[in-house]
Backbone as CSV, one residue per row, in Angstrom:
resi,resn,N_x,N_y,N_z,CA_x,CA_y,CA_z,C_x,C_y,C_z
1,MET,32.589,143.751,105.003,31.576,142.894,105.579,31.323,141.687,104.684
2,LYS,31.301,141.912,103.372,31.042,140.820,102.461,32.174,139.801,102.496
3,CYS,33.398,140.225,102.643,34.541,139.311,102.698,34.512,138.471,103.967
4,GLU,34.080,139.035,105.079,33.995,138.269,106.325,32.945,137.175,106.214
5,THR,31.826,137.461,105.612,30.767,136.464,105.439,31.258,135.337,104.538
6,THR,31.890,135.706,103.441,32.423,134.695,102.520,33.481,133.857,103.218
7,ASN,34.347,134.503,103.962,35.398,133.794,104.684,34.797,132.823,105.706
8,THR,33.769,133.239,106.405,33.114,132.398,107.404,32.460,131.184,106.730
9,VAL,31.766,131.419,105.634,31.091,130.329,104.927,32.120,129.339,104.392
10,LEU,33.170,129.835,103.782,34.202,128.943,103.246,34.927,128.179,104.351
11,THR,35.158,128.807,105.488,35.787,128.130,106.622,34.877,127.024,107.151
12,TYR,33.583,127.317,107.222,32.610,126.320,107.665,32.592,125.132,106.690
13,ILE,32.559,125.407,105.384,32.549,124.342,104.381,33.831,123.517,104.473
14,LEU,34.973,124.184,104.660,36.236,123.473,104.801,36.218,122.560,106.022
15,GLY,35.661,123.033,107.120,35.558,122.214,108.340,34.678,120.996,108.124
16,VAL,33.548,121.196,107.435,32.636,120.075,107.163,33.325,119.046,106.263
17,LEU,34.019,119.520,105.232,34.705,118.596,104.340,35.840,117.853,105.043
18,ALA,36.547,118.529,105.925,37.602,117.862,106.690,37.008,116.794,107.601
19,LEU,35.889,117.101,108.245,35.213,116.138,109.112,34.720,114.938,108.305
20,LEU,34.147,115.196,107.137,33.707,114.094,106.280,34.891,113.245,105.820
21,GLY,36.019,113.861,105.548,37.221,113.122,105.166,37.666,112.178,106.268
22,VAL,37.628,112.644,107.505,38.003,111.799,108.649,37.018,110.647,108.808
23,ILE,35.730,110.946,108.680,34.704,109.905,108.826,34.881,108.837,107.752
24,PHE,35.084,109.268,106.500,35.255,108.292,105.418,36.548,107.494,105.576
25,ALA,37.584,108.101,106.090,38.836,107.380,106.328,38.627,106.293,107.387
26,LEU,37.920,106.628,108.464,37.647,105.634,109.505,36.775,104.499,108.984
27,LYS,35.779,104.837,108.160,34.931,103.792,107.580,35.747,102.879,106.665
28,THR,36.671,103.458,105.907,37.514,102.660,105.025,38.388,101.707,105.830
29,ILE,38.938,102.177,106.928,39.769,101.329,107.783,38.944,100.171,108.338
30,ASN,37.737,100.471,108.814,36.884,99.412,109.364,36.486,98.401,108.293
31,HIS,36.167,98.884,107.092,35.779,97.971,106.019,36.952,97.097,105.580
32,SER,38.143,97.653,105.542,39.296,96.842,105.138,39.611,95.781,106.191
33,ARG,39.433,96.096,107.462,39.628,95.083,108.517,38.595,93.981,108.399
34,GLU,37.346,94.363,108.155,36.285,93.374,108.002,36.542,92.505,106.771
35,TYR,37.007,93.109,105.700,37.318,92.369,104.474,38.416,91.335,104.727
36,ARG,39.466,91.740,105.443,40.545,90.795,105.757,40.029,89.639,106.598
37,SER,39.176,89.943,107.556,38.617,88.897,108.409,37.749,87.939,107.591
38,LEU,36.907,88.486,106.732,36.035,87.643,105.923,36.815,86.834,104.899
39,THR,37.915,87.385,104.399,38.749,86.650,103.455,39.341,85.411,104.123
40,GLY,39.801,85.557,105.352,40.325,84.412,106.097,39.264,83.357,106.355
41,GLN,38.075,83.806,106.722,36.986,82.869,106.968,36.579,82.151,105.687
42,ALA,36.581,82.866,104.571,36.230,82.251,103.293,37.273,81.207,102.901
43,ALA,38.528,81.494,103.156,39.585,80.522,102.846,39.412,79.258,103.681
44,GLN,39.079,79.422,104.953,38.854,78.254,105.811,37.642,77.449,105.337
45,ALA,36.585,78.144,104.947,35.382,77.460,104.468,35.669,76.714,103.171
46,ASN,36.435,77.330,102.280,36.780,76.662,101.022,37.642,75.434,101.265
47,THR,38.554,75.511,102.229,39.384,74.357,102.568,38.526,73.224,103.120
48,ALA,37.601,73.566,103.999,36.718,72.541,104.569,35.838,71.925,103.485
49,LEU,35.346,72.739,102.582,34.517,72.227,101.493,35.320,71.309,100.594
50,ALA,36.550,71.663,100.301,37.406,70.808,99.463,37.652,69.469,100.142
51,ARG,37.851,69.487,101.464,38.061,68.235,102.199,36.823,67.353,102.140
52,VAL,35.653,67.952,102.306,34.411,67.181,102.275,34.186,66.606,100.882
53,GLN,34.455,67.405,99.849,34.293,66.900,98.487,35.280,65.776,98.193
54,ALA,36.503,65.910,98.680,37.494,64.846,98.488,37.061,63.570,99.208
55,LEU,36.525,63.726,100.403,36.034,62.565,101.149,34.872,61.907,100.414
56,ALA,33.978,62.699,99.880,32.838,62.146,99.138,33.319,61.413,97.888
57,ASN,34.293,61.986,97.199,34.830,61.318,96.005,35.528,60.016,96.380
58,ASP,36.302,60.027,97.453,36.966,58.797,97.909,35.945,57.735,98.305
59,THR,34.884,58.168,98.952,33.833,57.231,99.357,33.147,56.632,98.140
60,LEU,32.914,57.452,97.132,32.296,56.965,95.905,33.189,55.944,95.205
61,ILE,34.471,56.225,95.139,35.419,55.290,94.526,35.480,53.992,95.326
62,PHE,35.501,54.110,96.654,35.517,52.916,97.509,34.260,52.084,97.282
63,ASN,33.120,52.759,97.166,31.859,52.047,96.983,31.803,51.368,95.614
64,GLN,32.479,51.921,94.621,32.517,51.272,93.313,33.367,50.002,93.363
65,LYS,34.433,50.027,94.162,35.297,48.846,94.284,34.680,47.789,95.193
66,ASN,34.048,48.223,96.274,33.437,47.327,97.258,31.982,47.748,97.463
67,PRO,31.087,47.328,96.604,29.693,47.774,96.696,29.048,47.413,98.037
68,ASN,28.343,48.376,98.575,27.629,48.208,99.833,26.269,48.886,99.650
69,PRO,25.159,48.147,99.828,23.835,48.742,99.578,23.539,49.960,100.473
70,GLU,23.946,49.900,101.715,23.689,51.031,102.615,24.483,52.260,102.195
71,LEU,25.737,52.051,101.848,26.589,53.151,101.416,26.089,53.736,100.095
72,THR,25.613,52.869,99.215,25.054,53.330,97.940,23.836,54.209,98.181
73,ARG,22.976,53.802,99.107,21.774,54.582,99.431,22.156,55.947,100.013
74,ILE,23.156,55.960,100.880,23.595,57.223,101.486,24.183,58.145,100.430
75,LEU,25.000,57.585,99.552,25.607,58.393,98.497,24.557,58.942,97.537
76,GLN,23.560,58.134,97.211,22.504,58.603,96.314,21.686,59.711,96.967
77,SER,21.412,59.587,98.253,20.645,60.639,98.917,21.463,61.923,99.040
78,ALA,22.780,61.786,99.206,23.632,62.981,99.306,23.774,63.658,97.947
79,GLN,23.810,62.884,96.861,23.959,63.451,95.533,22.665,64.085,95.038
80,SER,21.533,63.608,95.510,20.252,64.142,95.025,19.905,65.493,95.659
81,LYS,20.565,65.844,96.761,20.285,67.129,97.415,20.997,68.245,96.655
82,PRO,20.266,69.340,96.353,20.914,70.459,95.661,21.846,71.195,96.611
83,ALA,22.890,71.779,96.058,23.843,72.536,96.869,23.179,73.797,97.383
84,THR,23.362,74.076,98.664,22.768,75.287,99.256,23.840,76.358,99.332
85,ARG,23.534,77.511,98.794,24.474,78.640,98.844,23.759,79.897,99.158
């Protein structure tokens, strides 16, 4: 009788651990898919940010060669704003 009880308890524990293993495997798969998706989005955002920074630098260089009061005011207002992250 004691062996049957032990066997039942151990079988139950094994079933619970197997179920938890499946659940954690599925969660890992979902997290890795989400990570890949977010990595792609981050790369696109970084590319867009680099383009905007390059445009701002080109505009600043252009304004130094050909001063324009309106452009200077716009550049100063853009530089005075803190970066939002």
